[in-house]
C-alpha positions in Angstrom: -66.1 -25.8 -43.1 -65.5 -24.6 -39.6 -68.6 -24.5 -37.3 -69.6 -20.9 -36.6 -69.1 -20.0 -33.0 -72.1 -18.3 -31.5 -69.9 -16.3 -29.2 -68.8 -14.4 -32.3 -72.3 -13.0 -32.5 -72.1 -11.5 -29.0 -68.6 -10.0 -29.7 -69.7 -8.8 -33.1 -72.8 -7.2 -31.7 -70.7 -5.3 -29.1 -68.2 -4.2 -31.7 -71.0 -3.2 -34.1 -72.4 -0.7 -31.6 -68.9 0.5 -30.9 -68.4 1.1 -34.6 -71.8 2.7 -34.9 -71.0 5.0 -32.0 -67.8 6.1 -33.6 -69.4 6.7 -36.9 -72.2 8.7 -35.3 -69.8 10.8 -33.4 -68.0 11.6 -36.6 -71.0 12.0 -38.8 -71.0 15.8 -38.7 -67.4 16.0 -40.0 -67.7 12.9 -42.2 -69.0 15.0 -45.1 -65.6 16.8 -45.2 -63.5 13.6 -45.1 -61.4 13.6 -48.2 -61.7 10.4 -50.4 -58.9 7.9 -50.2 -56.6 6.6 -52.9 -56.3 2.9 -52.2 -53.0 1.6 -53.7 -52.2 -2.1 -54.3 -50.6 -4.5 -56.8 -51.9 -7.3 -59.0 -51.9 -10.2 -56.6 -54.7 -12.7 -57.1 -56.8 -13.9 -55.4 -56.7 -10.8 -53.2 -56.3 -8.0 -55.7 -56.7 -8.0 -59.5 -58.7 -6.3 -62.3 -61.9 -7.8 -63.5 -62.9 -8.0 -67.2 -64.2 -4.4 -66.9 -60.9 -3.1 -65.5 -62.3 -2.7 -62.0 -60.4 -3.7 -58.9 -61.7 -6.8 -57.3 -60.5 -9.8 -55.3 -61.2 -11.1 -51.8 -59.2 -8.5 -50.0 -60.5 -5.6 -52.2 -64.1 -6.7 -51.6 -63.4 -6.8 -47.8 -62.1 -3.2 -48.0 -65.1 -2.1 -50.1 -67.4 -3.5 -47.4 -65.6 -1.6 -44.7 -65.8 1.6 -46.8 -69.5 1.0 -47.3 -70.1 0.6 -43.5 -68.1 3.7 -42.7 -69.7 5.7 -45.5 -66.3 6.4 -47.0 -65.4 7.2 -50.6 -62.2 6.2 -52.4 -60.6 5.0 -55.6 -58.6 1.8 -56.1 -55.4 1.8 -58.1 -53.6 -1.4 -59.1 -50.0 -0.7 -60.1 -46.6 -2.4 -59.7 -45.8 -2.7 -56.0 -42.7 -0.4 -56.1 -44.8 2.3 -57.8 -47.7 2.0 -55.4 -45.2 2.1 -52.5 -43.5 5.2 -53.8 -46.9 7.0 -54.3 -48.0 6.1 -50.8 -44.7 7.3 -49.3 -45.1 10.8 -50.9 -48.8 11.5 -51.1 -51.7 12.3 -48.7 -55.0 10.5 -48.2 -53.6 7.2 -49.4 -53.9 3.6 -48.2 -51.4 1.0 -49.3 -52.3 -2.7 -49.0 -51.4 -5.5 -48.3 -48.3 -4.1 -46.6 -45.7 -5.8 -44.5 -45.2 -3.8 -41.3 -41.4 -3.7 -41.3 -39.1 -1.7 -39.1 -38.1 0.5 -42.0 -41.7 1.4 -42.8 -43.1 1.6 -39.3 -42.8 5.4 -39.0 -43.7 6.1 -42.6 -47.4 5.1 -42.2 -50.3 4.8 -39.8 -51.3 1.2 -39.5 -54.7 -0.6 -39.5 -54.9 -4.4 -39.3 -53.7 -7.1 -39.5 -55.4 -7.7 -42.8 -53.8 -11.1 -43.4 -51.3 -13.6 -42.0 -48.7 -14.5 -44.5 -46.3 -17.5 -44.4 -43.7 -18.1 -47.1 -40.6 -20.1 -47.9 -37.8 -20.0 -50.5 -38.3 -22.8 -53.0 -36.3 -24.3 -55.9 -36.5 -27.3 -58.2 -34.8 -30.5 -57.2 -33.6 -31.1 -60.8 -31.6 -27.9 -60.5 -30.6 -27.5 -56.9 -28.0 -29.9 -55.3 -29.1 -32.1 -52.4 -28.7 -30.7 -48.9 -28.2 -27.1 -50.0 -27.5 -25.0 -46.9 -28.8 -21.4 -46.3 -25.1 -20.3 -46.5 -24.9 -21.6 -50.0 -28.2 -20.3 -51.5 -26.6 -17.1 -52.9 -23.6 -18.9 -54.4 -24.3 -19.7 -58.1 -28.1 -19.5 -57.9 -30.5 -16.8 -59.2 -33.4 -15.8 -57.1 -36.5 -13.8 -57.9 -39.0 -11.5 -56.0 -41.2 -8.5 -56.6 -39.4 -5.1 -56.5 -39.9 -3.3 -53.2 -41.5 -6.2 -51.5 -40.8 -7.6 -48.0 -39.6 -10.9 -49.5 -37.2 -9.0 -51.8 -35.6 -7.4 -48.8 -35.4 -10.8 -47.1 -33.4 -12.1 -50.1 -31.0 -9.1 -50.1 -30.5 -9.7 -46.4 -29.3 -13.2 -47.3 -26.7 -11.9 -49.8 -28.6 -11.7 -53.1 -27.8 -8.7 -55.2 -29.8 -7.2 -58.1 -28.0 -7.5 -61.4 -25.9 -10.4 -60.1 -28.0 -13.1 -58.7 -31.4 -11.4 -58.0 -34.1 -10.7 -60.5 -36.7 -8.1 -59.3 -40.0 -8.2 -61.1 -42.9 -5.8 -61.4 -45.4 -8.1 -59.8 -44.9 -11.0 -57.4 -46.7 -13.5 -59.6 -44.1 -13.2 -62.4 -41.4 -15.2 -60.6 -43.2 -18.6 -60.5 -43.5 -18.9 -64.3 -39.7 -18.1 -64.5 -39.0 -20.9 -62.0 -41.1 -23.3 -64.1 -39.2 -22.3 -67.3 -35.9 -22.7 -65.6 -34.9 -19.1 -66.0 -34.4 -18.7 -62.2 -33.4 -21.1 -59.5 -35.2 -19.8 -56.4 -38.3 -17.8 -55.5 -40.4 -17.2 -52.4 -43.8 -18.9 -52.4 -46.7 -19.1 -50.0 -48.6 -22.4 -49.5 -51.1 -21.6 -52.2 -48.5 -20.6 -54.8 -46.4 -23.6 -53.9 -49.3 -26.0 -54.6 -50.0 -24.3 -57.9 -46.4 -24.4 -59.0 -46.1 -28.1 -58.0 -49.1 -29.0 -60.1 -47.4 -27.5 -63.2 -44.0 -29.1 -62.8 -43.0 -32.2 -64.9 -43.9 -35.5 -63.2 -40.3 -36.2 -62.3 -39.6 -32.8 -60.7 -40.4 -31.6 -57.2 -40.1 -28.4 -55.3 -37.6 -28.2 -52.5 -37.9 -25.8 -49.5 -34.5 -24.2 -49.0 -35.4 -21.6 -46.3 -38.4 -20.5 -44.3 -39.1 -16.8 -43.9 -40.4 -15.3 -40.7 -44.2 -15.3 -40.5 -45.5 -12.0 -41.7 -48.6 -10.0 -41.0 -50.0 -7.7 -43.7 -51.7 -4.4 -43.0 -53.5 -1.3 -44.4 -50.8 1.4 -44.4 -52.5 4.8 -44.2 -50.6 8.1 -45.0 -49.5 10.0 -41.9 -52.0 12.9 -42.5 -55.0 10.6 -41.7 -56.4 11.7 -38.3 -56.3 9.2 -35.4 -60.1 9.1 -35.1 -60.5 8.0 -38.7 -57.9 5.3 -38.2 -59.8 4.1 -35.1 -63.0 3.8 -37.1 -61.3 1.7 -39.7 -59.7 -0.5 -37.1 -63.0 -1.2 -35.4 -64.8 -1.8 -38.7 -62.1 -4.2 -39.9 -62.3 -6.2 -36.6 -66.1 -6.3 -36.9 -65.8 -8.1 -40.2 -63.7 -10.7 -38.5 -66.3 -11.2 -35.8 -69.5 -11.2 -37.8 -68.5 -13.7 -40.4 -68.1 -11.2 -43.3 -64.4 -11.7 -43.7 -64.8 -15.5 -43.5 -67.4 -15.4 -46.2 -65.0 -13.6 -48.5 -61.7 -15.3 -47.5 -62.9 -18.9 -47.1 -63.0 -19.7 -50.9 -59.4 -18.6 -51.5 -57.4 -18.4 -48.2 -56.3 -20.9 -45.7 -58.3 -21.7 -42.6 -55.2 -20.9 -40.6 -55.3 -17.3 -41.9 -59.0 -16.9 -41.3 -58.9 -18.3 -37.7 -55.9 -16.1 -36.9 -57.8 -12.9 -37.8 -60.9 -14.0 -35.9 -58.9 -14.8 -32.8 -57.1 -11.5 -33.1 -60.4 -9.6 -33.1 -61.8 -11.6 -30.2 -58.6 -10.8 -28.2 -58.9 -7.1 -29.0 -62.6 -7.1 -27.9 -61.7 -8.7 -24.6 -59.0 -6.1 -24.0 -61.5 -3.3 -24.7 -64.1 -4.8 -22.4 -61.5 -4.8 -19.5 -60.7 -1.1 -19.9 
């Protein structure tokens, strides 16, 4: 476990009072703030339903903590990603997470984050794929899989994969890995955690091969355009405070990589230094 840096406490304290000031300045109008509909997909360990049908997971718990600190109300809804995205694109008072901040989506939402740093690659089985498969050959005779409406699905279409021909689009992103294990598809994007899980379930004589690495991706909270700027600023400050005071680390450390956690902590420290120079 990484040693906790005492400088975090100073930065966190400064940011705490900044958040408190923002909350206090908005307390009179806070009573009239409409509740949020928080939309996401089934994607453990960040977002899933517990045995009582309630949304939970490391990322969900972090957002609940932020809402508690901001005295905000809202309802979580876990649906297929494409459906959640469609609702967020057409409804008010919504938050979609964890959302890739792509060029196509940039003007559709207001953004708070980053919420996570995401790194993924396209993998296949070495008992199916030929040796030395080039990126130019991956869409020739091989079937890939990704979640409908996802950033990774768009990356596959950019590389020549076509739904109904050589691309299977699923409801949730965790449905592709079992299909790869069963030999029903040839390729699927996996992050490091998923890659390790799939590797453990493969037959002893079979290995995963990385075919192509995707650009590093940051995931955000995507707020609907009707959300006022002042409210977005309160969310941004409260999110960064969790990165500085150890709250995010406590929730993320059991399930996410140290690289992701350190990236978010360093981001918050950098933002705090920028604010102090203004």
